[in-house]
C-alpha positions in Angstrom: -55.3 -73.3 -34.7 -57.9 -71.1 -36.3 -61.0 -72.1 -38.3 -61.7 -70.3 -41.6 -65.1 -69.2 -42.9 -65.7 -70.5 -46.4 -68.4 -69.9 -49.0 -70.5 -72.9 -50.1 -72.2 -73.2 -53.5 -75.6 -72.0 -52.4 -74.1 -68.7 -51.2 -74.2 -69.6 -47.5 -71.2 -69.8 -45.3 -69.6 -72.7 -43.6 -66.4 -73.1 -41.5 -63.4 -75.2 -42.3 -62.2 -76.9 -39.1 -58.4 -76.7 -38.7 -58.5 -79.3 -35.9 -60.4 -82.0 -37.9 -59.5 -81.0 -41.5 -63.1 -80.9 -42.7 -65.9 -78.4 -43.2 -68.9 -78.0 -40.9 -71.3 -78.3 -43.8 -71.4 -79.5 -47.4 -69.4 -77.3 -49.7 -72.3 -77.8 -52.2 -74.5 -75.7 -50.0 -74.8 -75.4 -46.2 -78.4 -74.2 -46.1 -79.5 -76.6 -48.7 -77.9 -79.5 -46.7 -79.6 -78.5 -43.5 -83.0 -78.1 -45.2 -82.8 -81.4 -46.9 -81.2 -83.6 -44.2 -82.4 -82.2 -40.9 -85.6 -80.2 -41.6 -87.3 -82.2 -44.4 -86.1 -85.7 -43.6 -86.1 -85.1 -39.8 -88.2 -82.4 -38.2 -91.0 -82.4 -40.8 -91.4 -86.2 -40.3 -92.6 -85.5 -36.8 -94.7 -82.4 -37.3 -97.9 -84.2 -36.2 -96.5 -84.1 -32.6 -97.5 -81.2 -30.4 -94.2 -81.4 -28.6 -91.0 -82.4 -30.5 -87.8 -83.2 -28.7 -84.6 -83.0 -30.6 -81.0 -84.0 -29.8 -78.2 -82.5 -31.9 -74.8 -84.1 -32.1 -72.6 -81.2 -33.0 -73.9 -77.7 -32.6 -71.2 -76.3 -34.9 -72.3 -73.0 -36.5 -75.8 -73.4 -35.0 -77.3 -73.4 -38.5 -79.4 -76.5 -37.8 -80.8 -75.0 -34.6 -81.5 -71.7 -36.4 -83.3 -73.2 -39.3 -85.4 -75.4 -36.9 -86.3 -72.3 -34.9 -87.3 -70.5 -38.1 -89.3 -73.5 -39.3 -91.2 -73.6 -36.1 -92.7 -70.2 -36.9 -94.8 -72.2 -39.4 -95.1 -75.5 -37.5 -96.1 -73.7 -34.2 -95.1 -76.7 -32.0 -93.4 -76.9 -28.6 -89.8 -77.8 -29.4 -87.3 -79.1 -26.9 -83.9 -78.8 -28.5 -80.7 -80.1 -26.9 -77.3 -79.6 -28.6 -73.9 -80.9 -27.6 -70.7 -79.3 -28.8 -67.2 -80.0 -27.4 -65.4 -77.3 -29.5 -67.6 -74.1 -29.8 -66.7 -71.6 -32.4 -65.7 -68.1 -31.3 -68.5 -65.5 -31.1 -66.5 -63.4 -33.6 -66.8 -66.1 -36.2 -70.5 -66.5 -35.5 -70.9 -62.8 -36.1 -69.4 -63.1 -39.5 -71.7 -65.9 -40.7 -74.2 -64.8 -43.3 -77.3 -66.9 -42.4 -79.4 -64.0 -41.0 -79.0 -61.9 -44.1 -80.0 -64.9 -46.4 -83.2 -65.4 -44.4 -83.8 -61.7 -44.1 -83.7 -61.9 -40.3 -82.1 -59.6 -37.7 -78.6 -60.6 -36.8 -79.5 -61.2 -33.2 -82.0 -63.9 -34.2 -79.1 -66.1 -35.1 -76.5 -64.9 -32.6 -78.7 -65.7 -29.6 -77.9 -69.3 -30.0 -74.2 -68.6 -29.6 -74.6 -65.9 -26.9 -76.8 -67.9 -24.5 -75.2 -69.5 -21.5 -74.0 -73.1 -21.7 -75.4 -76.0 -19.7 -78.7 -74.4 -18.7 -82.1 -74.3 -20.4 -83.5 -71.2 -22.2 -87.1 -70.5 -23.2 -87.0 -68.7 -26.5 -89.8 -67.3 -28.7 -92.4 -69.4 -30.5 -92.4 -72.4 -28.1 -88.7 -73.1 -28.5 -86.8 -74.4 -25.5 -83.0 -74.6 -26.0 -80.2 -76.2 -24.0 -76.6 -76.4 -25.2 -74.0 -78.5 -23.5 -70.3 -77.8 -23.9 -69.4 -81.5 -23.3 -68.1 -84.4 -25.2 -70.7 -86.5 -27.0 -69.7 -89.5 -25.0 -71.3 -88.0 -21.9 -74.8 -88.5 -23.3 -76.6 -91.1 -21.4 -80.3 -90.2 -21.9 -82.9 -92.9 -22.2 -85.9 -92.5 -24.4 -85.9 -88.7 -24.3 -85.9 -87.7 -28.0 -88.1 -87.9 -31.0 -85.3 -86.9 -33.4 -81.6 -87.0 -33.4 -79.8 -84.6 -35.8 -76.6 -86.6 -36.2 -74.1 -84.0 -37.4 -70.7 -85.1 -36.1 -67.8 -84.6 -38.3 -67.4 -87.3 -41.0 -66.2 -90.8 -40.1 -62.7 -90.1 -41.4 -62.4 -87.2 -38.8 -64.3 -88.6 -35.8 -64.6 -92.4 -36.4 -65.6 -93.3 -32.9 -69.0 -91.5 -33.2 -70.0 -93.6 -36.3 -69.4 -97.0 -34.7 -71.6 -99.3 -32.6 -70.7 -98.4 -29.0 -71.7 -94.7 -29.6 -74.6 -95.5 -31.8 -76.0 -97.7 -29.1 -76.2 -94.5 -27.0 -78.2 -92.8 -29.7 -80.5 -95.8 -30.0 -81.1 -95.6 -26.2 -81.6 -91.9 -26.3 -84.5 -92.1 -28.8 -88.1 -92.8 -27.9 -89.7 -95.7 -29.6 -90.4 -94.8 -33.3 -87.8 -92.0 -33.0 -85.6 -91.2 -35.9 -81.9 -90.3 -36.5 -81.0 -88.4 -39.6 -77.6 -87.7 -41.0 -75.8 -86.7 -44.2 -73.6 -89.8 -44.1 -74.5 -92.9 -46.1 -71.3 -94.9 -45.6 -71.9 -98.7 -45.7 -70.0 -99.5 -42.4 -72.1 -96.8 -40.6 -75.4 -98.2 -41.9 -74.3 -101.7 -40.8 -73.4 -100.4 -37.4 -76.8 -98.7 -37.1 -78.5 -102.1 -37.9 -76.2 -103.8 -35.4 -77.6 -101.8 -32.5 -81.2 -102.2 -33.5 -82.1 -99.5 -36.0 -84.1 -99.9 -39.1 -82.2 -98.1 -41.8 -83.6 -96.1 -44.7 -81.5 -94.9 -47.7 -82.8 -91.6 -48.9 -81.7 -89.3 -51.8 -79.0 -86.9 -50.6 -78.8 -83.1 -50.7 -77.2 -81.4 -53.7 -73.7 -82.8 -54.3 -74.4 -86.1 -52.4 -76.2 -89.1 -53.8 -77.5 -90.5 -50.6 -78.2 -89.8 -46.9 -79.4 -91.9 -44.1 -82.5 -92.0 -41.8 -82.5 -94.6 -39.0 -85.7 -95.5 -37.1 -86.0 -97.0 -33.7 -88.7 -99.7 -33.7 -91.8 -98.8 -31.9 -92.0 -102.1 -30.0 
């Protein structure tokens, strides 16, 4: 099976997964979605912290990581970024994605996230420490390690098990008190599952083409 690069409506690329039958990003705009859901509703909600720890569920194209790294040129924080991906894209596909040109950045600034070795930590520029694990999400067993979770698994119709209480309990445990989980999904059963494991759930306006998104907060006490 081979994934196909597609154009989204803001001019940025995404990938159509042949295995799961869905795209890695919103067809209404990959960059717009990442900015709205993960940067604005996630990272920028914790910018008062000197060190921000982030867990990403689904590295995919590495757009979320890349835009977080770029944003940190302005934030100037110490960022500890951990990403899990069970099905990495091929480096040849990464080389074809147009994100560096859209941001007027060198191609290597984006490709580094795909080229770095798996399962070990890497200290990058501007205080960004990055570790990517080629593992199934179910292997995550961290306890109170993260300030933010970028929850970017494929949609519930493609990977239902990651949107249900047993896995979401792992996410609850992985967050520090007052930590947040942000995702593009606003499905009612998902929000009920979040509440079922202890999250406080916020319904927020969605990115272009989507009415709502979700932010879930782990209580501070």
